[in-house]
N, C-alpha and C positions, 0 to 999 in steps of 0.2 A: 503495500498501500503506500510506504512512503517511496520506494523507488519508484512508484508510479507518478505522485506526488511531484518528487523531485525532477523528473522528464519533462512532462507539463510545465513545469516552473519555468524549466530549461529553454523549453520549445516558445513561450511568449514571450522569454528574455530575448531570446534569438529575433522572433519577428519583429517585435519594435523596435529593437537596435536598422534590421535592415528597413525597415518604414524610416526610423529618426536619419538613417547615411541616404535614404534616396529624397527625404525632406531639403536636408542638406544640400545635396547636388542640384534639386530642381531653385532653392534659394540663392543657389551661387551662379547660376544662369545671367547673365547680363542681356538688359532689355534690348531689342535691336534697333540699331539708330532711327531717329525721325527721317523720314521720305521728302527729300524738298518737293513741293509744289509746281508745277511742271513751269516755266518761265513765262508769265504770259501777263502781260498790262494792257491798257486800252490806248496809249499810244502808242505801242508796238516798238517803244523804245526802251533801253536800259541805260542807267549810269552805272549798275553793277552793284546794288546794296539792298541790303532788305532793313527795314526799318519800320517802327511804329510809333504813333501819335507822343508826342510832349508838349511840354510846354515851350509855346512859342515857334515851333518846328516837327518835323518826325527826327528821332533820335534811330542811330544806326546800330543795329544789333549784331551785323557781320556784312560782309562784303564778298562776292562775287568772284571768284578765280576766273580771269579771260577776258574780265571787262577791265575798264578805265580805271573803276573807283579800290579795284585790288592793289592795297598796301600803299595807297593814298591817303584814302580816309579810311578812318577806322571805328572801331567801335565805340558807342560814346556820343560821337561826335552827334550833333544835332545840327539838320540843315536849315536854313531861316529863310531867306531870300535868294532870287535866281532872276537874273538879267541878261536879253540879249544886247543892252545897250539901249534900247529905243522904249521895252516896257518891262518893267517891276513886278514879281509875281511873289506874293509871299507862299512860303511852303509850312499851312497849315494844316494839309491831310493829303493822305493817299491820292484823290481825287483831285486838290489841288494843283498836286505836283503831277498830276498826268497831263493836265490841261493844259501848265505850262511848257511842259516837253514837248506837246503836242502843236504849240503857239511858236516855239524855238524851231522844231526842227530837228531832225538827224544831222550830225557833221557840222554842226552851226559853233560856230563859240560862243562862248558865255560863259557869264562868271556868277559863282555860286558863295554866298554869304556863307560862311558854316559858324557854329561855337565850340570849339573845343576844350575839353574841361584843364583847368593848369595853365593855359594860353590862351583863352577867352577866344575874340570874333580874330578869323581869319578869311584870307579871298583866296579863291582858286580857279585860274581856267580850266574849264570844262565843255565837252562833246559828249550828245547823248546819242547811243548805239545803238541803229536795227537788231534787234532779237537774236535773229539768226543769220545775221554775218559778223564774223569775226575779227578780234581789231589786226588791222595788218600794221605792219614793222618798215615799211618802205613804201616810197611814194613814185618813185621811176618805174614806168611802164616800159617792159625790153619786149623790142618787137621781135616775134618768131616766124618762122618759114612754115607754111601751112603744105602736108604733100595732099593732093587730091587726083581723080581719074578725069581728063575731060571726056567726052564723045567720043565715041571710035578711035581713040586715042589709045596705041599699044603699049604705054607704060606712063606711070605717073609722070609725075611734072612738076615742078615747082610753082607756087601763086607767091604774088606779091605778098610782101612783109606782112601779117596779121599782128597789129599790136594788141597784148595781153587786155583782159578787163581793167581798167584804172583802179587803186588800189588805194585805199584813205588812210592815215594814220590816227588812230583817237587815243587821245591822252590827257591828263590830265598834268595841270605845269600850277607851281607856286607864285608866289609875288617876285618870289627870291628870283625864280626861273626864268619868269618872264612879266615887266612892272608891268600893271595897267589896272589890273581885275578890278581892284577899290573904287578906280575912277571909272569906270564902266559903270557903276550906283551912278554917281554924279551925274554923267549921262543923260542916263533915263531919267533919273531926278528931271532935267532942266529939260526933258522931251516930252514930260507928262503935260497931261492938257491941264488948263487950271482947274478944272475942276473936279481934277484928281486928286485923291490924299499923296499929299508930295512923301516920293517915297515909296511908292507902292500900288501896285493894281492887286487888288486883292481877287481871286478866283474863288466862285464857292460854291464845293462842290454835294455829295448827299453825304 
């Protein structure tokens, strides 16, 4: 009888031990990393940042490798305003930022006002990049020879030089690299109509 009780007790302890090990292994499994949503914006253009609404602007949570903002803008930077030198846009919500990008257009020179913790307000030159077009690092098109078959020709012949599709350099530059981003805001102030609020043209989204 004692032998049977001892065997049953050992069996229960072994079962509990297996369950404990199983639970420990399950709890040790790290959760899968979050999957980013597809890159899709109303304007069809990206600066290359993920951001959330904050006081007076949009706060950057991280940047997207391969786009202009990567390694130029930082987490916790707050986007305040953007201008093309003619019109001023306050960046209050994601929708207002999309409207501003649409008005300015792709690959156009614009100045961005950013609040950076520990540094204060800084000014940058920026360009907005179409989502499906990667940033290029050269601007000189290189002509190439295209071979083709002419009608009734026995062998290929060489066509006239055909230039490659033009590439455009997309980048963000600081005031030290290219002065004038701050004065771009002053030009936009001067270009504003008398009925506009000085220094800002607000676009209100949903």
